[in-house]
C-alpha positions as CSV (number, residue, x, y, z in Angstrom):
1,M,17.5,3.1,0.2
2,R,17.5,6.2,-2.0
3,E,14.1,7.2,-3.7
4,E,15.6,6.5,-7.2
5,E,16.3,3.0,-6.5
6,K,13.2,2.1,-5.3
7,L,10.6,0.1,-7.2
8,K,8.2,2.6,-8.7
9,I,4.3,1.6,-8.3
10,L,1.5,3.9,-9.9
11,V,-1.9,3.5,-7.8
12,V,-4.7,4.7,-10.1
13,E,-7.5,5.2,-7.5
14,D,-10.1,8.3,-7.3
15,E,-11.2,7.6,-3.8
16,P,-8.6,9.7,-2.1
17,D,-8.6,8.2,1.5
18,I,-8.3,4.5,-0.1
19,A,-5.5,5.9,-2.3
20,E,-3.4,7.6,0.6
21,L,-4.1,4.8,2.9
22,V,-2.7,2.1,-0.1
23,A,0.3,4.6,-0.7
24,L,1.1,4.9,3.0
25,H,1.4,1.0,3.5
26,L,3.6,0.5,0.2
27,R,5.6,3.2,1.1
28,D,6.2,1.5,4.3
29,A,7.0,-1.4,2.4
30,G,9.9,0.3,0.5
31,F,8.2,1.1,-2.7
32,A,8.1,4.6,-4.6
33,I,4.6,5.4,-5.1
34,T,2.7,7.9,-7.7
35,I,-0.8,8.4,-7.2
36,A,-3.3,9.3,-10.3
37,G,-7.0,10.3,-9.0
38,D,-9.0,9.5,-12.0
39,G,-9.0,7.8,-15.5
40,H,-7.4,10.6,-17.7
41,S,-4.4,11.1,-15.4
42,G,-4.2,7.4,-14.8
43,M,-4.1,6.7,-18.4
44,R,-1.3,9.5,-19.0
45,E,0.7,8.2,-16.3
46,A,0.2,4.9,-17.1
47,C,1.3,4.8,-20.3
48,G,3.8,7.7,-20.3
49,R,6.1,6.5,-18.2
50,D,8.2,3.4,-16.8
51,W,6.5,1.5,-14.1
52,D,7.6,-1.6,-12.0
53,M,3.7,-2.2,-11.1
54,V,0.5,-0.4,-11.7
55,I,-2.5,-0.7,-9.4
56,L,-5.9,0.1,-10.9
57,D,-9.4,0.5,-9.5
58,I,-11.8,-0.6,-12.2
59,R,-14.3,2.1,-11.5
60,L,-12.9,5.5,-12.5
61,P,-14.2,9.0,-13.9
62,G,-12.9,8.8,-17.2
63,P,-11.2,6.0,-18.7
64,D,-11.9,3.0,-16.6
65,G,-9.3,0.5,-15.4
66,L,-10.3,-2.1,-18.0
67,S,-9.4,0.5,-20.6
68,I,-6.2,1.7,-18.9
69,C,-5.0,-2.3,-18.4
70,K,-6.1,-2.7,-22.3
71,A,-3.8,0.3,-23.5
72,L,-0.8,-1.1,-21.1
73,R,-1.0,-4.6,-22.8
74,K,-0.6,-3.1,-26.3
75,N,2.9,-1.7,-25.1
76,Q,5.7,-3.7,-25.9
77,N,7.0,-3.4,-22.3
78,Y,5.6,-5.4,-20.0
79,V,4.4,-4.1,-16.7
80,P,2.3,-6.2,-13.8
81,V,-1.4,-4.8,-13.2
82,L,-3.2,-5.5,-9.9
83,M,-7.0,-4.6,-10.4
84,L,-9.3,-3.5,-7.7
85,T,-12.7,-4.7,-8.1
86,S,-15.9,-4.5,-6.0
87,K,-17.2,-7.9,-4.6
88,T,-20.5,-7.6,-6.7
89,T,-19.0,-7.2,-10.0
90,E,-17.6,-10.5,-11.0
91,L,-17.9,-9.8,-14.8
92,D,-15.4,-6.9,-14.0
93,R,-12.8,-9.3,-12.7
94,V,-13.3,-11.6,-15.4
95,L,-12.7,-9.0,-17.8
96,G,-9.6,-7.6,-16.0
97,L,-7.9,-11.1,-16.3
98,E,-9.1,-11.6,-19.7
99,L,-7.2,-8.3,-20.7
100,G,-4.2,-9.5,-18.9
101,A,-4.2,-8.3,-15.2
102,D,-1.9,-10.3,-13.1
103,D,-4.0,-10.5,-10.1
104,Y,-6.9,-8.6,-8.4
105,V,-8.0,-7.6,-4.8
106,S,-11.4,-7.1,-4.0
107,K,-12.9,-4.1,-2.1
108,P,-13.4,-3.9,1.1
109,F,-9.6,-5.1,1.0
110,S,-7.0,-5.7,3.8
111,V,-4.3,-3.5,3.1
112,S,-1.8,-6.1,4.4
113,E,-3.1,-8.6,1.8
114,L,-2.9,-6.1,-1.0
115,V,0.8,-5.4,-0.1
116,A,1.2,-9.1,0.0
117,R,0.0,-9.5,-3.4
118,T,2.1,-6.7,-4.6
119,K,5.2,-8.4,-3.6
120,A,4.2,-11.6,-4.9
121,I,3.4,-10.5,-8.2
122,L,6.7,-8.4,-8.2
123,R,8.9,-11.7,-7.0
124,R,7.2,-13.7,-10.0
125,V,8.0,-11.0,-12.5
126,N,11.7,-10.8,-10.8
127,A,11.8,-14.5,-11.1
128,A,10.8,-14.6,-14.6
129,N,13.2,-11.9,-15.5
130,S,15.8,-13.6,-13.7
131,Q,15.0,-17.0,-15.7
132,Q,15.2,-15.1,-18.8
133,H,18.5,-13.5,-18.5
134,R,20.2,-16.9,-17.2
135,Q,18.7,-18.7,-20.4
136,Q,18.2,-16.9,-23.5
137,E,16.1,-19.9,-24.7
138,I,14.4,-20.5,-28.2
139,V,12.0,-23.3,-27.9
140,Q,11.4,-25.0,-31.4
141,S,8.2,-27.4,-31.6
142,G,7.5,-28.7,-35.2
143,A,6.5,-25.4,-37.2
144,I,6.2,-23.4,-34.1
145,S,9.2,-21.1,-32.6
146,I,9.3,-19.4,-29.1
147,D,12.2,-16.8,-28.6
148,C,12.0,-16.1,-24.7
149,A,14.2,-13.2,-25.2
150,S,12.2,-11.2,-27.5
151,R,8.9,-12.9,-26.6
152,E,8.3,-13.7,-30.1
153,V,6.4,-16.7,-31.5
154,R,6.5,-17.9,-35.1
155,V,4.6,-20.5,-36.7
156,E,5.5,-21.3,-40.2
157,Q,8.1,-18.3,-40.0
158,R,5.1,-16.1,-39.5
159,L,5.1,-13.8,-36.7
160,I,2.4,-14.5,-34.5
161,D,0.8,-11.8,-32.2
162,L,0.2,-13.0,-28.7
163,T,-1.1,-11.4,-25.7
164,A,1.5,-11.4,-22.9
165,R,-0.8,-13.9,-21.2
166,E,-1.0,-16.0,-24.5
167,F,2.8,-16.1,-25.0
168,D,3.2,-17.2,-20.8
169,L,0.8,-19.9,-21.4
170,L,2.1,-21.4,-24.6
171,L,5.8,-21.4,-23.2
172,H,4.7,-23.2,-20.0
173,F,3.1,-26.0,-22.5
174,A,6.1,-26.2,-24.6
175,R,8.6,-26.1,-21.8
176,F,6.6,-29.5,-20.6
177,P,6.0,-31.6,-23.6
178,G,3.2,-34.3,-23.2
179,R,2.6,-33.3,-19.3
180,V,-1.1,-33.1,-18.6
181,F,-2.2,-29.9,-16.5
182,N,-5.7,-29.5,-15.3
183,R,-7.0,-25.9,-15.2
184,T,-6.0,-25.2,-11.7
185,Q,-2.5,-26.2,-12.3
186,L,-2.3,-23.6,-15.2
187,L,-4.1,-21.1,-13.3
188,D,-1.5,-21.3,-10.3
189,S,1.5,-21.6,-12.8
190,V,0.7,-19.1,-15.3
191,W,-1.6,-16.7,-13.6
192,G,-0.3,-16.9,-10.1
193,Y,-2.5,-17.5,-7.0
194,G,-5.9,-15.7,-6.2
195,H,-7.9,-17.0,-9.2
196,D,-10.2,-19.6,-7.6
197,G,-13.0,-20.3,-9.4
198,Y,-11.9,-18.7,-12.8
199,E,-11.1,-21.9,-14.5
200,H,-13.2,-20.6,-17.8
201,T,-10.4,-17.9,-17.9
202,V,-8.1,-21.0,-18.9
203,N,-10.5,-22.1,-21.8
204,S,-10.9,-19.1,-23.3
205,H,-7.3,-18.3,-23.3
206,I,-6.8,-21.6,-24.7
207,N,-9.2,-20.9,-27.5
208,R,-7.7,-17.7,-28.4
209,L,-4.3,-19.4,-28.7
210,R,-5.5,-22.1,-30.7
211,A,-7.1,-20.0,-33.0
212,K,-3.5,-18.1,-33.6
213,I,-1.0,-21.1,-33.7
214,E,-3.1,-24.1,-34.8
215,P,-3.6,-25.0,-38.5
216,S,-7.4,-25.9,-37.4
217,A,-8.5,-24.4,-34.1
218,A,-11.4,-27.2,-34.3
219,Y,-8.8,-29.9,-34.9
220,P,-5.5,-28.7,-32.6
221,K,-2.6,-30.7,-33.0
222,Y,-0.4,-28.7,-30.6
223,I,-2.2,-27.7,-27.6
224,V,-4.6,-31.0,-27.1
225,T,-7.6,-31.4,-24.6
226,V,-7.4,-34.4,-22.2
227,W,-11.0,-34.9,-21.5
228,G,-11.9,-35.0,-18.1
229,V,-8.4,-34.1,-17.0
230,G,-7.1,-31.0,-18.7
231,Y,-4.8,-29.9,-21.7
232,K,-1.1,-31.0,-22.6
233,F,1.5,-29.9,-25.5
234,S,1.5,-32.5,-27.9
235,A,4.4,-32.4,-30.0
236,P,6.6,-34.3,-32.3
237,Q,9.8,-33.1,-30.6
238,V,10.6,-30.0,-28.4
239,V,14.2,-28.4,-29.1
240,T,15.4,-25.8,-26.5
241,S,18.5,-24.0,-27.5
């Protein structure tokens, strides 16, 4: 495969040995790799070019990985992010997921596991893009309208500013009205594998989503809690076109 046809991955890692090892294995797996060795160059590269994926170390000189991830999520074009974290910094992993990282790998990590997770994330993104191209859906439920092609959500014709993860979560609920999902199922379906023990991430995303789409977040009528089980999308009627 020619270099210009390969998927482009940016690796932002300030430890040269780790960066080169990751780059070597990802190149062997068929990806085109660019390395940024600090937060400043990482921020410039991540936000200044189009990437198929960004692999971010959290601890960086200059802007850290969380800041770069946050900047990426402000861009309209979605790019998957894999975080590299320390086993001892649980808070960083939680914050990374909250900011929209797709997955994380804890240091010290197996390079084969990192490559496997990279491929899994890209497969999920490709499947989601293929589905979007196959079916340009508009999901309508009561006052909520979800445009899958533009990834826009409107409530009472008012455009709602959702993060990429909040949009995916709402769309997942709306596609299965009335079905009850527990937190583990939502993590698996919306976040992907690798987040065992982070069920509270679901809670915080649902709380923020409710604050944005519900007439009253304290008394939700769309995303309803099923006590002792999980959540469901309770809508009078869901129409897909």
